[in-house]
Steps between C-alpha positions, in 0.01 A plus 500: 500500500699811430207742500255573775170329418191718465239366744181533297277347767616755756449793264148377426422571866641852469297562184187283540335496160149445636533800735717743301228763461424517870866467602623777268190711421696802376684311225394667172571223247263219589341517156839459333620180663677294238806297420732777616876499471637377832710720727321488837338215698150629419566468126589133525209417731256651249671335202486155656140547607392596148690205363322267741166649398594460134448872445850592382538577132609208286856538380746300296673251729217474753587238762879509444701506828667829584683661794365847582663747741333713766723777627650595837681827569870520582784250495438125534676264739636309200688704242428254219120537490304682230519872569516853363756757613721473805792257507537250215609140529823571316848356568755748628763336276311573180558832320210742541324546164558820306339669202677530164607847616666357811233620746404256778155352454248489783339196655132500407358161595570130525294189442577182691397181319613251764144424615358497146712253303201272441321780314794668325741215425879500496670841512855641490482593868278529807460878510472743210634839607370789288695824465391819328644824375504755785237721343140559611397470135566125529130445569414656164804401293434133581226525237760582234692236306826578681675190638734714711218622727516184715791271587467147640730290719427139600617406850499160673414486869804408707734615774700763310526842668243746364527870426457734796299823505827691470578314175194637321530810281310815604134457409317715250202268470436476877296183447239432770633193686264204523501121476253234400318226686423217260167331430442206267178535305373457145428724206337739442679744730693822443781658697866415550510128431710206385365256246159475344419731213553875446221719637486720192363848564477572129511256209707181514854548369730242341830488691788254444536225760272378777317720748686495831364777724352847512546801729198718561497858620490520878148623581412439867137512608513822703131533597483178703718351775828331413615658176804282569508175696696660783350852485158529673403830338601763248734759653327827583717801428372856537596755237610243242538778243767668710702178492501510121312172456145412401472175693622407852687196364730729306653626824635146547613456140361486148290188435584317178243620247504428128317784325133503608484196730670286239681168499821369350493145364823298483573208267799267502641394164796269565716711729365833371221700664251702298236730639202701393310761704134598492283744694145629496 
């Protein structure tokens, strides 16, 4: 395995479904439990419980295998894993991508398919590295029909030297660094995932090619323990307003967020990637 495996049985002991009310009495959303988009361990525990109880909403593709990601903060031990922000798995010998205007693009995220070949099939490489224009409006402009907003590079895992932190251009996006632990499950489930079917937020859209993966907005569960696998609690920062941010996470970087908690769906048509974005 390339990715760290998400230990569902362990996290069921942290968030015991039969004792959630008494364990976390102050949590305000007990009446809204549903098939939430997965960022934090709690989300996946609830999703899998509802699936077991046959309470999750029926969706197209129910029962199809899928790899979902639960997020950890910071840099992983293995550069090649699925991640957002930080250091990409990108060969030092390869030219750094640029925009049509000659401006260096920024690393946004990467998806590693090495552990998911049985659900996604043959691909041009092991890791898809995603670059974006260095502009905060990327999270809105991704909804436009502008193919220059994102740039893709396929990379095969090997022993070639990788880019160093000093090789990266100055960051304007300041993407919150995090990486995914992988969990094999079945549809329906929403979040950042490989395989299965698109978790459409709005109406279904016809896109050329086959559905490959989707990236959801990073939305950690901040009112319960472990918003991230390796972070026991939400950071507490006094006088957040004076820091010029509205959420403690933004001191550490800007979480990837597509519009209003949206998702971007990626389809592979031959060797060409197409995407469409939706939000609430």
